[in-house]
Wavefront OBJ file of the C-alpha trace (Angstrom):
o trace
v -18.562 -209.880 15.082
v -20.364 -210.408 11.775
v -23.701 -208.962 12.816
v -25.947 -206.420 11.121
v -29.334 -204.791 11.709
v -31.260 -203.401 8.733
v -34.674 -201.998 7.901
v -36.581 -201.594 4.660
v -39.728 -199.489 4.434
v -41.633 -199.020 1.193
v -45.231 -198.214 0.283
v -45.775 -202.013 0.259
v -43.728 -203.390 3.163
v -42.087 -202.562 6.484
v -39.297 -204.952 7.476
v -36.689 -204.984 10.252
v -34.094 -207.682 10.793
v -30.982 -208.480 12.772
v -28.631 -211.170 11.458
v -25.649 -212.689 13.241
v -23.628 -215.011 10.997
v -21.779 -216.437 14.002
v -24.826 -217.308 16.051
v -26.316 -220.552 17.293
v -29.378 -220.814 15.053
v -31.791 -218.906 17.296
v -34.549 -217.027 15.497
v -37.651 -214.944 16.080
v -39.491 -214.586 12.793
v -42.845 -213.013 11.997
v -43.575 -212.339 8.324
v -47.366 -212.890 8.527
v -46.869 -215.860 6.142
v -46.793 -218.804 8.544
v -45.248 -221.392 6.225
v -42.535 -218.897 5.220
v -41.872 -218.200 8.925
v -41.306 -221.936 9.354
v -38.947 -222.088 6.360
v -36.865 -219.101 7.528
v -36.691 -220.645 11.004
v -35.266 -223.812 9.419
v -32.828 -221.767 7.307
v -31.501 -220.007 10.420
v -31.377 -223.159 12.551
v -29.563 -225.294 9.987
v -27.233 -222.425 9.063
v -26.415 -221.598 12.667
v -27.450 -217.986 12.056
v -29.235 -215.878 14.655
v -32.075 -214.119 12.878
v -34.670 -211.719 14.246
v -37.106 -210.646 11.553
v -40.380 -208.740 11.690
v -42.165 -207.964 8.428
v -45.500 -206.372 7.602
v -46.769 -206.432 4.039
v -49.712 -204.902 2.239
v -53.040 -206.633 1.719
v -52.520 -207.269 -2.005
v -50.935 -210.719 -1.597
v -47.751 -212.182 -0.141
v -45.544 -211.351 -3.134
v -44.313 -207.976 -1.890
v -43.372 -209.081 1.617
v -41.626 -212.304 0.546
v -39.636 -210.615 -2.226
v -38.672 -207.673 0.008
v -37.504 -210.056 2.732
v -35.274 -211.681 0.110
v -33.876 -208.245 -0.778
v -33.201 -207.244 2.830
v -31.890 -210.633 3.981
v -29.544 -210.770 0.976
v -28.308 -207.260 1.808
v -27.775 -208.332 5.411
v -25.565 -211.258 4.384
v -23.564 -209.046 2.027
v -22.999 -206.394 4.687
v -22.291 -208.853 7.510
v -19.562 -210.498 5.383
v -17.689 -207.196 5.077
v -14.528 -207.548 2.970
v -14.985 -211.347 2.859
v -11.415 -212.039 3.961
v -10.940 -215.596 5.143
v -14.363 -216.928 4.177
v -14.703 -220.365 2.614
v -16.686 -218.769 -0.263
v -18.254 -221.998 -1.574
v -20.869 -224.241 -0.026
v -22.831 -227.175 -1.380
v -25.373 -229.355 0.372
v -27.386 -232.394 -0.644
v -30.386 -232.488 1.664
v -32.692 -235.508 1.907
v -36.160 -234.818 3.283
v -38.054 -238.080 3.424
v -38.692 -239.089 -0.225
v -37.188 -235.907 -1.711
v -33.577 -234.920 -2.359
v -32.462 -231.347 -2.962
v -29.108 -229.851 -3.884
v -28.194 -226.271 -3.002
v -24.812 -224.818 -4.007
v -23.504 -221.326 -3.260
v -20.608 -219.189 -4.484
v -20.118 -215.866 -2.702
v -18.626 -214.490 -5.883
v -19.902 -210.920 -6.092
v -21.681 -211.978 -9.291
v -25.392 -212.587 -8.620
v -27.017 -215.466 -10.437
v -29.758 -217.986 -9.771
v -30.055 -221.403 -11.404
v -33.386 -222.887 -10.358
v -34.599 -226.388 -11.211
v -37.559 -227.010 -8.927
v -40.894 -228.334 -10.123
v -43.597 -227.763 -7.540
v -47.021 -229.147 -8.389
v -49.200 -227.174 -5.957
v -50.183 -223.516 -6.062
v -49.994 -223.126 -2.277
v -48.393 -224.841 0.697
v -50.467 -223.510 3.565
v -50.465 -219.743 3.070
v -47.288 -219.754 0.949
v -47.621 -219.275 -2.807
v -45.228 -221.829 -4.325
v -44.148 -219.489 -7.136
v -42.731 -217.182 -4.461
v -39.923 -219.626 -3.667
v -38.128 -218.643 -6.860
v -38.855 -214.928 -6.356
v -37.399 -215.043 -2.843
v -34.268 -216.830 -4.057
v -33.778 -214.364 -6.944
v -34.053 -211.404 -4.564
v -31.674 -213.008 -2.066
v -29.045 -213.974 -4.655
v -29.119 -210.551 -6.320
v -28.719 -208.662 -3.052
v -26.268 -211.028 -1.351
v -24.276 -210.961 -4.625
v -23.991 -214.734 -4.768
v -24.331 -217.404 -7.425
v -27.009 -219.770 -6.137
v -27.915 -223.118 -7.682
v -31.057 -224.812 -6.360
v -32.296 -228.130 -7.666
v -34.846 -230.675 -6.554
v -33.397 -233.959 -7.771
v -36.524 -235.954 -6.969
v -39.480 -236.096 -4.622
v -43.265 -235.999 -4.593
v -44.332 -234.014 -1.542
v -44.113 -230.252 -2.175
v -43.766 -229.461 1.539
v -40.795 -231.838 1.804
v -39.176 -230.357 -1.306
v -39.414 -226.744 -0.112
v -38.325 -227.693 3.403
v -35.340 -229.582 2.001
v -34.380 -226.535 -0.054
v -34.461 -224.163 2.931
v -32.516 -226.556 5.168
v -29.959 -227.176 2.421
v -29.741 -223.445 1.701
v -28.970 -222.732 5.347
v -26.288 -225.412 5.498
v -24.695 -224.359 2.182
v -24.588 -220.718 3.310
v -23.104 -221.764 6.660
v -20.245 -223.503 4.859
v -19.682 -220.610 2.445
v -19.534 -217.897 5.147
v -17.350 -219.947 7.503
v -14.058 -218.243 8.335
v -10.769 -220.135 8.087
v -8.683 -218.812 11.006
v -5.487 -219.915 9.214
v -6.142 -217.989 5.985
v -7.195 -214.342 6.087
v -6.998 -213.804 2.324
v -9.932 -212.950 0.111
v -10.689 -216.311 -1.581
v -10.081 -215.111 -5.123
v -7.002 -214.796 -7.323
v -8.308 -211.313 -8.192
v -7.974 -210.287 -4.549
v -11.584 -209.086 -4.333
v -15.048 -210.590 -4.438
l 1 2 3 4 5 6 7 8 9 10 11 12 13 14 15 16 17 18 19 20 21 22 23 24 25 26 27 28 29 30 31 32 33 34 35 36 37 38 39 40 41 42 43 44 45 46 47 48 49 50 51 52 53 54 55 56 57 58 59 60 61 62 63 64 65 66 67 68 69 70 71 72 73 74 75 76 77 78 79 80 81 82 83 84 85 86 87 88 89 90 91 92 93 94 95 96 97 98 99 100 101 102 103 104 105 106 107 108 109 110 111 112 113 114 115 116 117 118 119 120 121 122 123 124 125 126 127 128 129 130 131 132 133 134 135 136 137 138 139 140 141 142 143 144 145 146 147 148 149 150 151 152 153 154 155 156 157 158 159 160 161 162 163 164 165 166 167 168 169 170 171 172 173 174 175 176 177 178 179 180 181 182 183 184 185 186 187 188 189 190 191 192 193
């Protein structure tokens, strides 16, 4: 079973999570940032991942807790994938959300990288600082050791754009981590990822 439980405690945050890559999309998420809770719930549901996450951050702002969740969740994916034998490796999703269209593509390559083309026009969506979307994705990509390309192709409503990104991210990750039961090789000519 590709399941892992991790904790991260710093002077700024205290986070515990359990991730099951082969779940059914059930989640229990409490980050104290309600809009972010909603986005992570969508990520888990559309990815088919079971995710239990409890996070407490400091009173400075939401930056520390959101970035540290990206670090720990990325680590959880990396550890849950183990030696990566038999995984699909790549995933790409175009996700329409009302008037917006987002594209999220993933390569579980062992080489972290983020390409980010998202233009949000608001400072906040609810209690979520819009600039933290990129920070979360950087932390996740670096710690999951994936190349992640996120682009909003068009759209006007910032809520729809961010929601489309999280849904597309979940679906792209679901494809990339899927195991092919007929091919147990590491999906690389190098033999390692």
